[in-house]
All heavy atoms as TSV, in Angstrom:
chain	resi	resn	atom	element	x	y	z
A	1	MET	N	N	106.390	258.824	118.243
A	1	MET	CA	C	105.888	259.996	118.793
A	1	MET	C	C	104.425	259.817	119.004
A	1	MET	O	O	103.775	259.569	117.965
A	1	MET	CB	C	106.277	261.173	118.045
A	1	MET	CG	C	106.139	262.446	118.736
A	1	MET	SD	S	106.693	263.963	117.711
A	1	MET	CE	C	108.391	263.844	118.251
A	2	LYS	N	N	103.880	260.119	120.239
A	2	LYS	CA	C	102.476	259.874	120.446
A	2	LYS	C	C	102.011	260.902	121.521
A	2	LYS	O	O	102.795	261.503	122.226
A	2	LYS	CB	C	102.054	258.481	120.874
A	2	LYS	CG	C	102.722	258.013	122.190
A	2	LYS	CD	C	102.497	256.510	122.362
A	2	LYS	CE	C	103.039	256.116	123.658
A	2	LYS	NZ	N	104.369	256.472	124.026
A	3	VAL	N	N	100.700	261.065	121.573
A	3	VAL	CA	C	100.019	261.923	122.616
A	3	VAL	C	C	100.539	261.596	124.008
A	3	VAL	O	O	100.617	260.351	124.280
A	3	VAL	CB	C	98.598	261.928	122.504
A	3	VAL	CG1	C	97.878	262.639	123.694
A	3	VAL	CG2	C	97.997	262.509	121.206
A	4	GLY	N	N	100.945	262.517	124.755
A	4	GLY	CA	C	101.424	262.242	126.179
A	4	GLY	C	C	102.909	262.145	126.259
A	4	GLY	O	O	103.523	262.093	127.364
A	5	ASP	N	N	103.747	262.000	125.049
A	5	ASP	CA	C	105.083	261.887	125.154
A	5	ASP	C	C	105.727	263.376	125.532
A	5	ASP	O	O	105.279	264.435	125.207
A	5	ASP	CB	C	105.729	261.702	123.762
A	5	ASP	CG	C	105.610	260.162	123.406
A	5	ASP	OD1	O	105.246	259.274	124.333
A	5	ASP	OD2	O	105.809	259.696	122.222
A	6	LEU	N	N	106.823	263.171	126.362
A	6	LEU	CA	C	107.657	264.372	126.582
A	6	LEU	C	C	108.743	264.360	125.533
A	6	LEU	O	O	109.430	263.405	125.404
A	6	LEU	CB	C	108.227	264.258	128.006
A	6	LEU	CG	C	109.275	265.365	128.333
A	6	LEU	CD1	C	108.573	266.680	128.484
A	6	LEU	CD2	C	109.924	265.020	129.629
A	7	VAL	N	N	108.826	265.472	124.750
A	7	VAL	CA	C	109.859	265.492	123.670
A	7	VAL	C	C	110.776	266.718	123.947
A	7	VAL	O	O	110.296	267.721	124.565
A	7	VAL	CB	C	109.115	265.649	122.269
A	7	VAL	CG1	C	108.347	264.440	122.012
A	7	VAL	CG2	C	108.278	266.886	122.081
A	8	ARG	N	N	111.880	266.628	123.356
A	8	ARG	CA	C	112.940	267.728	123.374
A	8	ARG	C	C	112.892	268.228	121.930
A	8	ARG	O	O	113.406	267.548	121.006
A	8	ARG	CB	C	114.220	267.248	123.855
A	8	ARG	CG	C	115.360	268.313	123.998
A	8	ARG	CD	C	116.520	267.807	124.643
A	8	ARG	NE	N	116.262	267.414	126.012
A	8	ARG	CZ	C	116.509	266.294	126.596
A	8	ARG	NH1	N	117.080	265.245	125.904
A	8	ARG	NH2	N	116.312	265.974	127.818
A	9	LEU	N	N	112.678	269.487	121.812
A	9	LEU	CA	C	112.636	270.184	120.535
A	9	LEU	C	C	114.068	270.575	120.190
A	9	LEU	O	O	114.946	270.660	120.971
A	9	LEU	CB	C	111.802	271.490	120.580
A	9	LEU	CG	C	110.295	271.301	120.925
A	9	LEU	CD1	C	109.713	272.696	121.122
A	9	LEU	CD2	C	109.603	270.508	119.862
A	10	GLN	N	N	114.315	270.803	118.890
A	10	GLN	CA	C	115.523	271.420	118.362
A	10	GLN	C	C	115.636	272.771	119.114
A	10	GLN	O	O	114.686	273.549	119.241
A	10	GLN	CB	C	115.580	271.607	116.953
A	10	GLN	CG	C	115.783	270.384	116.082
A	10	GLN	CD	C	116.014	270.855	114.576
A	10	GLN	OE1	O	115.341	271.726	114.130
A	10	GLN	NE2	N	116.797	270.083	113.894
A	11	GLN	N	N	116.878	273.123	119.271
A	11	GLN	CA	C	117.148	274.464	119.962
A	11	GLN	C	C	116.544	275.608	119.080
A	11	GLN	O	O	115.978	276.506	119.654
A	11	GLN	CB	C	118.590	274.692	120.224
A	11	GLN	CG	C	118.977	275.823	121.042
A	11	GLN	CD	C	118.430	275.848	122.472
A	11	GLN	OE1	O	118.655	274.801	123.153
A	11	GLN	NE2	N	117.625	276.742	122.855
A	12	SER	N	N	116.686	275.481	117.836
A	12	SER	CA	C	116.251	276.602	116.902
A	12	SER	C	C	114.666	276.739	116.981
A	12	SER	O	O	114.142	277.834	116.957
A	12	SER	CB	C	116.651	276.415	115.519
A	12	SER	OG	O	116.253	275.174	115.000
A	13	THR	N	N	113.928	275.699	117.042
A	13	THR	CA	C	112.595	275.747	117.328
A	13	THR	C	C	112.100	276.327	118.593
A	13	THR	O	O	111.273	277.149	118.689
A	13	THR	CB	C	111.970	274.266	117.142
A	13	THR	OG1	O	112.284	273.700	115.848
A	13	THR	CG2	C	110.485	274.266	117.225
A	14	ALA	N	N	112.748	275.816	119.686
A	14	ALA	CA	C	112.500	276.426	121.039
A	14	ALA	C	C	112.894	277.943	120.987
A	14	ALA	O	O	112.112	278.699	121.619
A	14	ALA	CB	C	113.368	275.744	122.076
A	15	ASN	N	N	113.923	278.334	120.395
A	15	ASN	CA	C	114.361	279.737	120.328
A	15	ASN	C	C	113.291	280.581	119.603
A	15	ASN	O	O	112.915	281.645	120.021
A	15	ASN	CB	C	115.705	280.001	119.716
A	15	ASN	CG	C	116.812	279.500	120.516
A	15	ASN	OD1	O	116.656	279.214	121.719
A	15	ASN	ND2	N	118.005	279.290	119.928
A	16	CYS	N	N	112.772	280.042	118.594
A	16	CYS	CA	C	111.715	280.761	117.720
A	16	CYS	C	C	110.589	281.123	118.594
A	16	CYS	O	O	109.915	282.134	118.462
A	16	CYS	CB	C	111.446	279.896	116.536
A	16	CYS	SG	S	110.088	280.511	115.547
A	17	TRP	N	N	110.094	280.198	119.453
A	17	TRP	CA	C	108.967	280.322	120.244
A	17	TRP	C	C	109.201	280.846	121.663
A	17	TRP	O	O	108.378	281.238	122.413
A	17	TRP	CB	C	108.181	278.985	120.376
A	17	TRP	CG	C	107.484	278.630	119.120
A	17	TRP	CD1	C	107.913	277.762	118.150
A	17	TRP	CD2	C	106.310	279.030	118.698
A	17	TRP	NE1	N	107.112	277.672	117.131
A	17	TRP	CE2	C	105.969	278.417	117.482
A	17	TRP	CE3	C	105.186	279.814	119.276
A	17	TRP	CZ2	C	104.817	278.682	116.788
A	17	TRP	CZ3	C	104.100	280.005	118.575
A	17	TRP	CH2	C	103.930	279.427	117.323
A	18	GLY	N	N	110.554	281.067	122.021
A	18	GLY	CA	C	110.909	281.575	123.239
A	18	GLY	C	C	110.532	280.656	124.432
A	18	GLY	O	O	110.062	281.069	125.490
A	19	ILE	N	N	110.703	279.318	124.223
A	19	ILE	CA	C	110.332	278.333	125.169
A	19	ILE	C	C	111.453	277.437	125.537
A	19	ILE	O	O	112.437	277.353	124.954
A	19	ILE	CB	C	109.115	277.491	124.652
A	19	ILE	CG1	C	109.470	276.792	123.401
A	19	ILE	CG2	C	107.890	278.361	124.471
A	19	ILE	CD1	C	108.473	275.733	122.905
A	20	ASN	N	N	111.191	276.680	126.690
A	20	ASN	CA	C	112.113	275.564	127.090
A	20	ASN	C	C	112.008	274.575	125.967
A	20	ASN	O	O	110.959	274.383	125.372
A	20	ASN	CB	C	111.583	275.054	128.414
A	20	ASN	CG	C	112.410	273.940	128.982
A	20	ASN	OD1	O	112.570	272.896	128.374
A	20	ASN	ND2	N	112.943	274.228	130.094
A	21	ARG	N	N	113.089	273.819	125.876
A	21	ARG	CA	C	113.146	272.775	124.766
A	21	ARG	C	C	112.242	271.573	124.991
A	21	ARG	O	O	111.937	270.834	124.062
A	21	ARG	CB	C	114.574	272.207	124.500
A	21	ARG	CG	C	115.431	273.297	123.953
A	21	ARG	CD	C	116.897	272.753	123.688
A	21	ARG	NE	N	116.886	271.647	122.869
A	21	ARG	CZ	C	117.904	270.818	122.644
A	21	ARG	NH1	N	118.959	270.986	123.372
A	21	ARG	NH2	N	117.846	269.871	121.812
A	22	GLU	N	N	111.845	271.253	126.235
A	22	GLU	CA	C	111.085	270.113	126.399
A	22	GLU	C	C	109.559	270.529	126.533
A	22	GLU	O	O	109.217	271.342	127.306
A	22	GLU	CB	C	111.541	269.421	127.734
A	22	GLU	CG	C	112.899	268.868	127.707
A	22	GLU	CD	C	113.408	268.146	128.806
A	22	GLU	OE1	O	112.844	268.138	129.839
A	22	GLU	OE2	O	114.495	267.565	128.695
A	23	VAL	N	N	108.656	269.796	125.858
A	23	VAL	CA	C	107.281	270.051	125.749
A	23	VAL	C	C	106.565	268.723	125.895
A	23	VAL	O	O	107.170	267.653	125.501
A	23	VAL	CB	C	106.853	270.781	124.492
A	23	VAL	CG1	C	107.557	272.153	124.409
A	23	VAL	CG2	C	107.138	270.016	123.252
A	24	VAL	N	N	105.336	268.706	126.364
A	24	VAL	CA	C	104.517	267.562	126.272
A	24	VAL	C	C	103.473	267.749	125.097
A	24	VAL	O	O	102.751	268.656	125.037
A	24	VAL	CB	C	103.705	267.473	127.627
A	24	VAL	CG1	C	102.841	266.253	127.600
A	24	VAL	CG2	C	104.653	267.317	128.808
A	25	LEU	N	N	103.451	266.543	124.301
A	25	LEU	CA	C	102.435	266.562	123.251
A	25	LEU	C	C	101.066	266.236	123.816
A	25	LEU	O	O	100.870	265.188	124.367
A	25	LEU	CB	C	102.881	265.502	122.230
A	25	LEU	CG	C	104.237	265.700	121.618
A	25	LEU	CD1	C	104.711	264.606	120.690
A	25	LEU	CD2	C	104.227	267.075	120.839
A	26	VAL	N	N	100.070	267.076	123.568
A	26	VAL	CA	C	98.792	266.898	124.263
A	26	VAL	C	C	97.860	266.358	123.229
A	26	VAL	O	O	96.761	265.895	123.686
A	26	VAL	CB	C	98.334	268.205	124.986
A	26	VAL	CG1	C	99.191	268.394	126.205
A	26	VAL	CG2	C	98.332	269.446	124.106
A	27	GLU	N	N	97.938	266.674	121.940
A	27	GLU	CA	C	96.904	266.262	120.947
A	27	GLU	C	C	97.600	266.225	119.598
A	27	GLU	O	O	98.412	267.044	119.310
A	27	GLU	CB	C	95.597	266.791	121.040
A	27	GLU	CG	C	95.611	268.350	120.857
A	27	GLU	CD	C	94.284	268.979	121.087
A	27	GLU	OE1	O	93.234	268.210	121.119
A	27	GLU	OE2	O	94.203	270.209	121.131
A	28	LYS	N	N	96.997	265.373	118.739
A	28	LYS	CA	C	97.386	265.325	117.312
A	28	LYS	C	C	96.108	265.878	116.570
A	28	LYS	O	O	95.000	265.321	116.800
A	28	LYS	CB	C	97.656	263.887	116.916
A	28	LYS	CG	C	98.326	263.780	115.537
A	28	LYS	CD	C	98.617	262.298	115.565
A	28	LYS	CE	C	99.207	261.892	114.160
A	28	LYS	NZ	N	99.578	260.466	114.041
A	29	VAL	N	N	96.166	267.019	115.826
A	29	VAL	CA	C	95.079	267.541	115.269
A	29	VAL	C	C	95.117	267.645	113.675
A	29	VAL	O	O	96.254	267.978	113.270
A	29	VAL	CB	C	94.723	268.940	115.872
A	29	VAL	CG1	C	94.374	268.849	117.363
A	29	VAL	CG2	C	95.867	269.767	115.679
A	30	PRO	N	N	94.025	267.429	112.980
A	30	PRO	CA	C	94.109	267.650	111.561
A	30	PRO	C	C	94.233	269.161	111.237
A	30	PRO	O	O	93.714	269.929	112.013
A	30	PRO	CB	C	92.705	267.096	111.005
A	30	PRO	CG	C	91.855	266.867	112.172
A	30	PRO	CD	C	92.765	266.914	113.545
A	31	THR	N	N	94.955	269.414	110.251
A	31	THR	CA	C	95.050	270.802	109.825
A	31	THR	C	C	93.940	271.151	108.806
A	31	THR	O	O	93.626	270.291	107.979
A	31	THR	CB	C	96.485	271.028	109.193
A	31	THR	OG1	O	96.659	270.160	108.070
A	31	THR	CG2	C	97.514	270.910	110.200
A	32	PRO	N	N	93.356	272.345	108.919
A	32	PRO	CA	C	92.217	272.694	108.100
A	32	PRO	C	C	92.464	272.796	106.536
A	32	PRO	O	O	91.707	272.421	105.766
A	32	PRO	CB	C	91.707	274.008	108.624
A	32	PRO	CG	C	92.811	274.525	109.459
A	32	PRO	CD	C	93.672	273.320	109.865
A	33	ASP	N	N	93.706	273.248	106.240
A	33	ASP	CA	C	93.971	273.447	104.807
A	33	ASP	C	C	94.319	272.093	104.209
A	33	ASP	O	O	94.025	271.925	102.934
A	33	ASP	CB	C	95.284	274.231	104.661
A	33	ASP	CG	C	95.047	275.690	105.223
A	33	ASP	OD1	O	93.843	276.135	105.152
A	33	ASP	OD2	O	95.974	276.341	105.618
A	34	HIS	N	N	94.819	271.109	104.837
A	34	HIS	CA	C	95.149	269.778	104.258
A	34	HIS	C	C	94.626	268.745	105.278
A	34	HIS	O	O	95.379	268.289	106.184
A	34	HIS	CB	C	96.671	269.662	104.160
A	34	HIS	CG	C	97.207	270.775	103.265
A	34	HIS	ND1	N	97.055	270.681	101.858
A	34	HIS	CD2	C	97.961	271.760	103.450
A	34	HIS	CE1	C	97.674	271.829	101.359
A	34	HIS	NE2	N	98.203	272.492	102.374
A	35	PRO	N	N	93.359	268.281	105.168
A	35	PRO	CA	C	92.761	267.384	106.106
A	35	PRO	C	C	93.562	266.009	106.265
A	35	PRO	O	O	93.360	265.393	107.227
A	35	PRO	CB	C	91.304	267.181	105.575
A	35	PRO	CG	C	91.289	267.746	104.239
A	35	PRO	CD	C	92.573	268.637	104.029
A	36	TRP	N	N	94.373	265.649	105.266
A	36	TRP	CA	C	95.152	264.468	105.406
A	36	TRP	C	C	96.534	264.630	106.173
A	36	TRP	O	O	97.077	263.740	106.476
A	36	TRP	CB	C	95.453	263.760	104.039
A	36	TRP	CG	C	96.169	264.749	103.196
A	36	TRP	CD1	C	97.473	264.829	102.990
A	36	TRP	CD2	C	95.641	265.684	102.275
A	36	TRP	NE1	N	97.857	265.813	102.050
A	36	TRP	CE2	C	96.684	266.311	101.589
A	36	TRP	CE3	C	94.280	266.068	101.893
A	36	TRP	CZ2	C	96.487	267.263	100.603
A	36	TRP	CZ3	C	94.099	266.983	100.922
A	36	TRP	CH2	C	95.185	267.652	100.241
A	37	ASP	N	N	96.777	265.882	106.482
A	37	ASP	CA	C	97.997	266.292	107.244
A	37	ASP	C	C	97.542	266.551	108.597
A	37	ASP	O	O	96.352	266.721	108.912
A	37	ASP	CB	C	98.687	267.464	106.707
A	37	ASP	CG	C	99.557	267.134	105.436
A	37	ASP	OD1	O	99.812	265.996	105.254
A	37	ASP	OD2	O	99.734	267.990	104.678
A	38	TYR	N	N	98.472	266.709	109.444
A	38	TYR	CA	C	98.124	266.943	110.886
A	38	TYR	C	C	99.177	267.802	111.488
A	38	TYR	O	O	100.258	267.976	110.998
A	38	TYR	CB	C	97.859	265.711	111.667
A	38	TYR	CG	C	99.061	264.765	111.639
A	38	TYR	CD1	C	100.108	264.800	112.567
A	38	TYR	CD2	C	99.202	263.772	110.552
A	38	TYR	CE1	C	101.292	264.035	112.485
A	38	TYR	CE2	C	100.313	262.973	110.545
A	38	TYR	CZ	C	101.305	263.081	111.531
A	38	TYR	OH	O	102.413	262.253	111.382
A	39	ALA	N	N	98.934	268.277	112.747
A	39	ALA	CA	C	99.944	269.075	113.537
A	39	ALA	C	C	99.853	268.542	114.995
A	39	ALA	O	O	98.942	267.744	115.293
A	39	ALA	CB	C	99.568	270.534	113.454
A	40	TRP	N	N	100.757	268.936	115.665
A	40	TRP	CA	C	100.832	268.521	117.227
A	40	TRP	C	C	100.505	269.775	118.085
A	40	TRP	O	O	101.157	270.809	117.853
A	40	TRP	CB	C	102.227	268.031	117.522
A	40	TRP	CG	C	102.508	266.698	116.852
A	40	TRP	CD1	C	103.269	266.420	115.763
A	40	TRP	CD2	C	102.049	265.460	117.390
A	40	TRP	NE1	N	103.258	265.108	115.589
A	40	TRP	CE2	C	102.564	264.420	116.519
A	40	TRP	CE3	C	101.260	265.036	118.507
A	40	TRP	CZ2	C	102.417	263.070	116.747
A	40	TRP	CZ3	C	101.094	263.678	118.635
A	40	TRP	CH2	C	101.610	262.697	117.780
A	41	ASN	N	N	99.682	269.647	118.938
A	41	ASN	CA	C	99.485	270.661	119.998
A	41	ASN	C	C	100.336	270.148	121.150
A	41	ASN	O	O	100.281	269.080	121.626
A	41	ASN	CB	C	98.067	270.870	120.377
A	41	ASN	CG	C	97.273	271.601	119.443
A	41	ASN	OD1	O	97.780	272.307	118.569
A	41	ASN	ND2	N	96.001	271.552	119.531
A	42	ALA	N	N	101.096	271.207	121.652
A	42	ALA	CA	C	102.071	270.789	122.706
A	42	ALA	C	C	101.930	271.920	123.981
A	42	ALA	O	O	101.765	272.985	123.644
A	42	ALA	CB	C	103.414	270.936	122.221
A	43	LEU	N	N	101.946	271.320	125.120
A	43	LEU	CA	C	101.901	272.119	126.360
A	43	LEU	C	C	103.341	272.513	126.728
A	43	LEU	O	O	104.171	271.579	126.801
A	43	LEU	CB	C	101.263	271.405	127.488
A	43	LEU	CG	C	101.177	272.078	128.811
A	43	LEU	CD1	C	100.287	273.365	128.779
A	43	LEU	CD2	C	100.564	271.144	129.888
A	44	VAL	N	N	103.654	273.790	126.794
A	44	VAL	CA	C	104.984	274.226	127.100
A	44	VAL	C	C	105.007	274.726	128.528
A	44	VAL	O	O	104.032	274.849	129.192
A	44	VAL	CB	C	105.479	275.327	126.164
A	44	VAL	CG1	C	105.445	274.797	124.675
A	44	VAL	CG2	C	104.627	276.567	126.189
A	45	SER	N	N	106.235	274.941	129.086
A	45	SER	CA	C	106.461	275.139	130.467
A	45	SER	C	C	105.774	276.364	130.978
A	45	SER	O	O	105.548	276.431	132.210
A	45	SER	CB	C	107.938	275.215	130.801
A	45	SER	OG	O	108.582	276.241	130.011
A	46	ASP	N	N	105.493	277.358	130.188
A	46	ASP	CA	C	104.794	278.523	130.597
A	46	ASP	C	C	103.335	278.412	130.584
A	46	ASP	O	O	102.524	279.371	130.774
A	46	ASP	CB	C	105.258	279.779	129.908
A	46	ASP	CG	C	105.004	279.842	128.397
A	46	ASP	OD1	O	104.202	278.978	128.004
A	46	ASP	OD2	O	105.425	280.708	127.757
A	47	GLY	N	N	102.758	277.385	130.252
A	47	GLY	CA	C	101.335	277.155	130.216
A	47	GLY	C	C	100.591	277.223	128.907
A	47	GLY	O	O	99.435	276.881	128.800
A	48	ARG	N	N	101.362	277.742	127.888
A	48	ARG	CA	C	100.765	277.931	126.617
A	48	ARG	C	C	100.596	276.522	125.871
A	48	ARG	O	O	101.368	275.642	126.186
A	48	ARG	CB	C	101.615	278.778	125.697
A	48	ARG	CG	C	101.650	280.235	126.043
A	48	ARG	CD	C	102.470	281.015	125.164
A	48	ARG	NE	N	103.849	280.677	125.311
A	48	ARG	CZ	C	104.803	281.023	124.500
A	48	ARG	NH1	N	104.559	281.630	123.255
A	48	ARG	NH2	N	106.048	280.667	124.651
A	49	VAL	N	N	99.663	276.429	125.021
A	49	VAL	CA	C	99.568	275.359	124.023
A	49	VAL	C	C	99.958	275.864	122.711
A	49	VAL	O	O	99.241	276.798	122.295
A	49	VAL	CB	C	98.130	274.765	124.066
A	49	VAL	CG1	C	98.036	273.620	123.052
A	49	VAL	CG2	C	97.876	274.162	125.466
A	50	ILE	N	N	100.967	275.288	122.092
A	50	ILE	CA	C	101.403	275.838	120.796
A	50	ILE	C	C	101.234	274.653	119.757
A	50	ILE	O	O	101.592	273.447	120.142
A	50	ILE	CB	C	102.979	276.215	120.908
A	50	ILE	CG1	C	103.091	277.360	121.875
A	50	ILE	CG2	C	103.426	276.458	119.565
A	50	ILE	CD1	C	104.514	277.740	122.078
A	51	GLU	N	N	100.828	275.005	118.635
A	51	GLU	CA	C	100.652	274.039	117.544
A	51	GLU	C	C	101.866	274.029	116.722
A	51	GLU	O	O	102.366	274.948	116.195
A	51	GLU	CB	C	99.450	274.478	116.661
A	51	GLU	CG	C	99.157	273.337	115.551
A	51	GLU	CD	C	98.022	273.794	114.641
A	51	GLU	OE1	O	96.911	273.637	115.145
A	51	GLU	OE2	O	98.189	274.208	113.533
A	52	PHE	N	N	102.548	272.815	116.612
A	52	PHE	CA	C	103.611	272.612	115.893
A	52	PHE	C	C	103.399	271.768	114.627
A	52	PHE	O	O	102.514	270.883	114.678
A	52	PHE	CB	C	104.709	271.850	116.623
A	52	PHE	CG	C	105.364	272.658	117.749
A	52	PHE	CD1	C	104.901	272.521	119.030
A	52	PHE	CD2	C	106.254	273.726	117.465
A	52	PHE	CE1	C	105.481	273.344	120.087
A	52	PHE	CE2	C	106.866	274.437	118.508
A	52	PHE	CZ	C	106.406	274.211	119.802
A	53	GLY	N	N	103.984	271.971	113.508
A	53	GLY	CA	C	103.812	271.089	112.376
A	53	GLY	C	C	104.394	269.604	112.664
A	53	GLY	O	O	105.148	269.439	113.585
A	54	ARG	N	N	103.973	268.821	111.730
A	54	ARG	CA	C	104.407	267.430	111.952
A	54	ARG	C	C	105.894	267.190	111.758
A	54	ARG	O	O	106.524	266.129	112.143
A	54	ARG	CB	C	103.604	266.414	111.070
A	54	ARG	CG	C	103.897	266.650	109.550
A	54	ARG	CD	C	103.081	265.715	108.731
A	54	ARG	NE	N	103.557	265.816	107.453
A	54	ARG	CZ	C	103.141	265.087	106.390
A	54	ARG	NH1	N	102.204	264.103	106.691
A	54	ARG	NH2	N	103.538	265.206	105.177
A	55	GLN	N	N	106.629	268.240	111.199
A	55	GLN	CA	C	108.009	268.101	111.040
A	55	GLN	C	C	108.797	267.887	112.358
A	55	GLN	O	O	109.843	267.391	112.274
A	55	GLN	CB	C	108.550	269.393	110.401
A	55	GLN	CG	C	108.013	269.625	108.929
A	55	GLN	CD	C	106.632	270.202	108.914
A	55	GLN	OE1	O	105.994	270.483	109.925
A	55	GLN	NE2	N	106.102	270.519	107.710
A	56	ILE	N	N	108.168	268.225	113.509
A	56	ILE	CA	C	108.880	268.078	114.671
A	56	ILE	C	C	109.100	266.541	115.032
A	56	ILE	O	O	109.923	266.179	115.813
A	56	ILE	CB	C	108.205	268.621	115.946
A	56	ILE	CG1	C	106.857	268.069	116.264
A	56	ILE	CG2	C	108.129	270.267	115.844
A	56	ILE	CD1	C	106.238	268.540	117.653
A	57	GLU	N	N	108.268	265.677	114.270
A	57	GLU	CA	C	108.567	264.193	114.539
A	57	GLU	C	C	109.918	263.844	114.072
A	57	GLU	O	O	110.469	262.862	114.699
A	57	GLU	CB	C	107.522	263.513	113.690
A	57	GLU	CG	C	106.007	263.611	114.133
A	57	GLU	CD	C	105.092	262.932	113.277
A	57	GLU	OE1	O	105.394	262.216	112.471
A	57	GLU	OE2	O	103.861	263.212	113.532
A	58	HIS	N	N	110.455	264.551	113.118
A	58	HIS	CA	C	111.802	264.156	112.586
A	58	HIS	C	C	112.906	264.938	113.237
A	58	HIS	O	O	114.121	264.608	113.087
A	58	HIS	CB	C	111.743	264.317	111.059
A	58	HIS	CG	C	110.699	263.528	110.397
A	58	HIS	ND1	N	110.669	262.114	110.314
A	58	HIS	CD2	C	109.543	263.902	109.881
A	58	HIS	CE1	C	109.623	261.756	109.706
A	58	HIS	NE2	N	108.933	262.826	109.409
A	59	SER	N	N	112.614	266.037	113.841
A	59	SER	CA	C	113.571	266.806	114.401
A	59	SER	C	C	113.678	266.927	115.893
A	59	SER	O	O	114.505	267.674	116.507
A	59	SER	CB	C	113.419	268.285	113.879
A	59	SER	OG	O	112.245	268.819	114.287
A	60	SER	N	N	112.756	266.166	116.533
A	60	SER	CA	C	112.733	266.186	118.051
A	60	SER	C	C	113.083	264.780	118.582
A	60	SER	O	O	112.980	263.819	117.921
A	60	SER	CB	C	111.291	266.633	118.529
A	60	SER	OG	O	110.971	267.867	117.987
A	61	GLU	N	N	113.393	264.726	119.875
A	61	GLU	CA	C	113.765	263.530	120.561
A	61	GLU	C	C	112.767	263.276	121.639
A	61	GLU	O	O	112.401	264.083	122.383
A	61	GLU	CB	C	115.101	263.751	121.243
A	61	GLU	CG	C	115.575	262.651	122.114
A	61	GLU	CD	C	116.863	263.073	122.946
A	61	GLU	OE1	O	117.291	264.146	122.666
A	61	GLU	OE2	O	117.132	262.263	123.815
A	62	VAL	N	N	112.196	261.965	121.631
A	62	VAL	CA	C	111.259	261.574	122.640
A	62	VAL	C	C	112.128	261.279	123.859
A	62	VAL	O	O	113.048	260.486	123.808
A	62	VAL	CB	C	110.416	260.366	122.121
A	62	VAL	CG1	C	109.573	259.866	123.421
A	62	VAL	CG2	C	109.552	260.645	120.918
A	63	VAL	N	N	111.715	261.983	125.034
A	63	VAL	CA	C	112.286	261.796	126.293
A	63	VAL	C	C	111.684	260.764	127.163
A	63	VAL	O	O	112.395	259.911	127.753
A	63	VAL	CB	C	112.505	263.227	127.096
A	63	VAL	CG1	C	113.198	263.000	128.278
A	63	VAL	CG2	C	113.219	264.200	126.160
A	64	GLN	N	N	110.344	260.757	127.161
A	64	GLN	CA	C	109.613	259.833	127.970
A	64	GLN	C	C	108.363	259.461	127.212
A	64	GLN	O	O	107.776	260.144	126.568
A	64	GLN	CB	C	109.157	260.333	129.285
A	64	GLN	CG	C	110.258	260.455	130.237
A	64	GLN	CD	C	109.749	260.849	131.569
A	64	GLN	OE1	O	108.801	261.638	131.724
A	64	GLN	NE2	N	110.345	260.366	132.661
């Protein structure tokens, strides 16, 4: 999983945010509370950028 990938989120994650399951990862950002950890900023179909935890790496499928 890398910046620019199109990924398909788990249905429960998409439902939580009220978004389409497919999102584009736009950047990998350090988290302020734990600088050795990071999160993913993703562009969703309605134009929002949402920050997801790194857990999506294990629960999402890379489409492209």
